[in-house]
N, C-alpha and C positions, 0 to 999 in steps of 0.2 A: 764713673766708668773708667776706672783706672786699669792700666795694663792691657787693654784690648779685649776685655771680656764683654760678651753680649748679655743683656738681661735674660732671665728665664722666660720661656714662653715665646721667644722670637723664632723666626724661621730657621735660624741656624742653631737652635738650642738642642739638637738631637731628637726632635720630634716629640718632645714632651709638651703637653698642653697645659699641665698644671705644675705648679712648683712643688718642691719637696719630694720628687720621685713617685708621686701617685699616678696610677694609670687611668685612662679615660674609661668609663663604664661602657660595656658592649650593649647595643640595642637589639641584637639578634638572639633568638633562643637556639641553643645548641641541642638538637634532637638526637644526636648520636647515642648518648647514654640511655635515653628513653627507648630507642630502637633495640639496643643491646639487652636491656632488661626485659622488654616484651618478647624477644626471641628466646631468651632463657626460660621465661614462664611458659611459652608455647611448647618448647621441647619437654619441659617437666610435665605439662598437661598431656601431651601425646603419649608419654611413657606411662603415666599413672592411670589414664582413663580405662584401658582394658583391665587393669588389675582391680579397679573398683567395681566393675560389672559383676564379677563373681566373688565377692568378698564374703558371702555367706558360707560358712563351713557346715557341711551336712555329711552324715554317715548314712549313705544310701543303701537300701537292701539289695541283696544279690538275687538274681533270677536267671533261669536258663532259657528265657524267652528269646525270640529272635532279636538280634541286634540290628541297628539301622545300617550297619555296613555289610550286612549279609547280602550277597548278590542274589537277585531274583532267579529262581530256577525255571527253566523252560526246556521244552523239546521242540525240535524243528520237524514239521511234517510237510512234505512236498509231494506234489502230483505233477508229472510232466504231461506234455500234450498227448502222449499215447495212453495215459491213464495209469502209468506205473507209479507206485507209492514208495516214498523214501522217508525213513525215520532217521534223523540226524545224519543225512547224506548216505544212508545205507539202504539198499533195496530190500523191501519186506513184503510178505503176503499179508492179507487181511488178518489171518489167524496170529501170525507173529506180531503184527502191529497191536492187536488187542492184548496179547500177553505182555509186551514191553510197556504199553501204556498203563496197564494194571500195576506193573512193577514200579513205574514212575509215580503213580498215584499212591502206592503204599509208602514210598519214601517221603512224599509231601503232597498234601491235598492242594497246596497253593501253586503247584507246578502249572505253568502256562503252556498251552499248545500254540505254537506259532505256525499257522497254516499258510503255505505258499502253493497256489494252484495256478497253472497256466490258464490264460484266458479262454483257451479253446476247450478246456475240460468241462464236461456237462455238469450242470448244477446238481443233478442227482448224485453224482460221484462225490462232490464236496459235502453234501448233506449226509451221505453214508459215512464218510470219514468223521464228521462231527458227531454222529451217533455212536461210532465206536469209541471215540474219546470220552464222550459223556457216560457211556455205559461202563467204561473203565474207572470212572470216578473223577475225571478231569473236566471241570465245567468252565474253566477259564480258557477261552479260545480267542486268539488274536489273528486277524487277517493281515498278511504282509503284502503290501503293494508297492509299486514304484511311482514316484512323482512324475507328472507329465513334464516334458521339457518346457522351459519358460519361453513363451512366445513374445516377440518384441512388439510393443505397442506402437501404433503409428503416431507420429508427432504432428 
């Protein structure tokens, strides 16, 4: 021990546990690279998954049939408390109603009649209007109502 040197591996040797500059092996697993790789794979999967769903190339035939984005056609038929009839918010007589419903049926047999009737209107008047629509060729009739106000349940 000449000239004040301390032997390797001592407490004052700069923290080296082994001689010759070798580092002590780590006992913990570093998961950061694993997480990085998994996130990259996840992003790649998210991007490519929708593309794989429709990977079959088809030359589909063309048709003039109705497309799914076609809006359903309907006419609004209303009867107020006094028995006055309105077609698409315009007052009409029974004869005008029959003519306009026949015209709507000629445009499309799938046209729906949305019937709104005041609750005081006699049932016979509603049935008569349904008969006019059916005679005009419109058999799809929907009854429009209002939902009852929600009642609070006792706790």
